[in-house]
N, C-alpha and C positions, 0 to 999 in steps of 0.2 A: 494551402491549408489554412484556415483562420480558426484558431482555438479560442473558446471563451471560456473562462473559468468561473464557476459560481459555487455557493454552498449547496451541498446535496439536500434533497427534499424527500420525505417519506415516500412520493409517488414514485421516485427513482429507483427504489430497491430492486425491483425486478431487472432492470437493465444493469445495475451495479452488479448483481449476481451473475448476470450472463457475460460480462466483461470479465469478472473474476474467473468463471469458468474457462473462458477461451485463453485467457493468459496463463492459468494453472496448467492447462493441457500443453501449451507452448513452451512453458519453463520448467515443467516438473515431469513431463510425459516421458523422459528418458529414464527416470528413477522411481516415478510412483506410477500405479497401475491405473487404468482408466477408471475402473470401478472405485479405486481409492480416492482419486481425486474428484470424482462425482459425489461420492458420499461426503467427503470433507466439505466441498464447497456446498452442499445441500445442508449440512449442520451448521456451518460457520456464517452462512449468509440466509439463513432462516428469514423469511421475510418479517415476521413479528419482532424478533430480536433486531435485525437490521434497521428497522424503522425507528426503534428505540435508539441505537447507535447513531443514527444521522444527526441525532439532537446533541450528542455527546462530543466535547472537544471541538476540533476543527476537522470537518468532513467535506471535501471539495472534489467536484467532478469537472471534467474537461469535456466541452461539447464541441465538435467540428461542423461549424456553421456552413460549410462548404458541402456537406453531405446532403444528399437529396431528403433523408428523413428529417424530420423536425426534432430538435432537442435530442439528437443521437449522442448519447454518452460515449466516449472513446477511451476514457481513463478516469481513475480516481485514486484520492488519497485520504487517510484517516490518521489524524495525530491526537493523542489525549495525554493529560497529566495523570499520573497514577493516582488512585483513590486517597493515598495517604499525602498527596501534594508533592511528593519528591522527586518525580522521574518523569519528564517529558519523553513519550515513546511515539515512533511511528509504528502504526500498528498495520497499516494497508498501504500498498502503493502498487497498482496495477494498472495496465494498459492493453488494449487489443494489440496483437502481434504486429499487425501492420503499422502501428505508431511507435514501435520500439525505434529508438535512435532519432525521434523527430524532435526531442526537446520538451515533450509534454511531461515526462516525469520531472525533469527539472523545474518546470514552471509550477507543477503540483507541489513539489517538495518545498519551494520558496514560499508558495501560497499558505500551506499548512502551518508552516513555521511562523509566518506573520499572523496567522488567525488565532494560533494556539494562546491560550491565556496562561502565559508563563510569567515569573517574577524574577527579580534580580539575582535570587539564590539558584536559578536554573541556570546552568551552564553548557549542558550537553542535551542532545537529542540521540535517544537510543532505538536500535532496530534490530530485527532478526532476519537472517537469510540462510537459507540451506547452503552448506558447505559446496555442494556440488552444482549449484545454479550459477553457473559462470556469467550470464547475463546480469542477474541481480547483483552478484558481487562486484562486476565491473563498474555498475551504476554507482554503487555506494561508494566505492573506493575513488572514483572520479569527483565525488563531492566531498572528499575529506573525511569520510567514515574509516574507523580503525577498529581492528579486531580487539575486543577487551576481555573475552571469554568464549567458552564454547559449552554446548549442552546436546544432549541426545534426546530425539523425539521419535517415538514410536508411530508409524503409520503402517497399517495393514500387516501388523506382525514383524516388521523390520525396523531396526534402529537406522536414524538418519541424522547426521551431525549438522547442528544449526551453529552459526556464528553470531555471537552477541557484539554488535557494533555500537559505535557511538561517534558522534562529531560535535564539534563546538557550536552552539546554536548561533553565535554572533557570525559565523562564517556562512549560515545556510538562510539568512534573512535576505529578503529582496533587495 
């Protein structure tokens, strides 16, 4: 496997949404319904909105150059600094299930941290993960993220606990 990381482009939005959908079903299918996952991905990865988001913060995709399809995106990550300039946040990090454990998530995490426009006052990167997403929790824990809070998010009429995580930016740089 030979992965190439590059900035996301507006033309990538359809593939980014497909990767998100596949990853959501694999990671959240045990506790969110198929309908809820599909409706959420449709809303959160709306092509018009996603094209705008590609231009915000650090949005990076991983392309597996050994796959027969040209420019086949297999994972992506997006990080932004809050609009008030106070808080760098990893908003998305998803990979096709067949790439879990391959190191692509680590590569993307390091790259978005390096690409994110932070300043000396920014010490931590924040992230959210479902409490019952063992794969996601394990990934973040292995990269030094610690739980600093909890919140409840409603999906399809059911409450789901999310963990608020943060890690020192200087430990996440390439």
